[in-house]
N, C-alpha and C positions, 0 to 999 in steps of 0.2 A: 504494500500500500504506500503510495507516494504522497508526499505533502508538498504544498506550495512553499517556495522559498520565502515569500513574504509573510506566511503564517507559520511562525515558529513557536506557537504555544505548546507547552508540554502536555502529554497525555496522561501523566501520572495522577492528576486529581481524580480522574475517572476510576483508576485502580484503587485509590484511597476510599472512594465512595463504596466500591464493591467490598473492600475489606471492612469498612464500617458497618455495612449491612450484615456481614457475617459475624462481626463482633457483637453487634446489637442483639442478634438472635442468641448468641451464647450468653450474653449478660442477662437475658430474660430467664435463662435456665439456671445459670450459676449466679447467685446473688452477691457473691464477693467481687464480681466484676462490675465496676461502676458504669453507668450508662453514658458517660462522657458528655453530659449536657453542658457543663461549664466550659469544656474544651470547644464545643460547637459555638458557644456564646462568644468566646474570645476570637475564634476564627471568623464569626459573623461580623464582629466589630471591626476587625482588621480588613475584611473584604469591603465593608461599607466605607471605611476610611480611604482605601485605595480605589474605590469605585470600580471594582472588578466584577462585572456582571455575571461572568461565567462562574466564579467562585460563590457569589451570592446565590445563584440558582442551585448549585450543587449542595451548598450548606442548607439551603431551604429544603431541598429534597431529603437530606439527612435528618433534618428536624421533623419532617413529616413521617419518616420511618421511625424516629424516636417516639413521636406521638402515638403512632399505631401500635408500637410494642407496649407502651405503657397504658394505653386505653384513654388517652386524653382527647379532648375535642380537636377536630381538624383545624389546623392553622393557628391554634392558640399560642404555641410557643413562638411562632414567627411574629404574630401580633405583639406578644409580650416583649420580645427582643427588640422589635422596632420602636415600641414606646420607650423602653429603657434607653435605647441608643439615642433617641431624640431628646428626652427630657432629663434623664438621670446622669448619663455618662458625662455630659459637659460640666455639670456641677461637681462631679467627683474629680475630674481632671483639674478643675479650678481650685478645689479645696485641698487636694492631696498632691504632694510633690513627689513622693517616692513611688517608683514603678511597682514594687512588690506589694505596697499597700493597695494600689489600684487593682492589681491582679487578684489579691485576696478579696477585695470587695466585689469583683466580678463573679468569683465563685459563690460568695454568699448571696449576691443578688440573683444569680441564676437559680439556685435551689430554693432559698427562702422566699424570694420575691415571686418566683413562679408558683409556689404553693399558695401564697396569698392572692395572686392573680386568679388562680383557678378557684379559690374559695369565693372570691367576689363574683366570678362568672357563674359558679354554681348557685349562688344566692340570687343573682339576677334572673337567670334562665331556668331556675328550679331543676338543676341537674344534681346528681348525687355528689356529696362532698368528697374531695380528694382525701385519700388516706395518708396519714403521716406515720411512718415507721422509723425506727432508729437506725436503719441502714443509711438514711439520708446523711446523718452525721459522719458515718464512715465514708460515704461518697464525697462529702465536702472535703474531708481531710486528704483523701487520695487524689482527688482532682485538683486540690490546691498545689500538691507537689507536681502534678503533671503540667498545670498551667504555669508554674514558676519556671519550668524547663523551657516552655515555648518562648 
């Protein structure tokens, strides 16, 4: 398969999406594997900052896979991440100077904020309340280490 000389975009993001889908199915079976929601949040923020439409589309597809595995409403995570990017992230960057503090707040915002967002959605649209289990604390700790590496 030949590619154009002018179009030198890498094909590896598509391989990462396939690997993420396989990992997500394994994380629904094995609960010690975190669902990587905070990692997707950080990648989503970076893609929006760079205005990379292909990466935004691929990360949105991964978020839809995440929602379907967890049983959340369709496009709820994309709407949540868009709202957080538009309204909360600029205030975080304005108030905090250290990059590790901002990344730690990304992880906390992704899990705790998404739980609160789903709670508000469930109250408005009379959906079942999202369950809170203590694996989320484990996921926050593990994904903080993963996000600090990125």
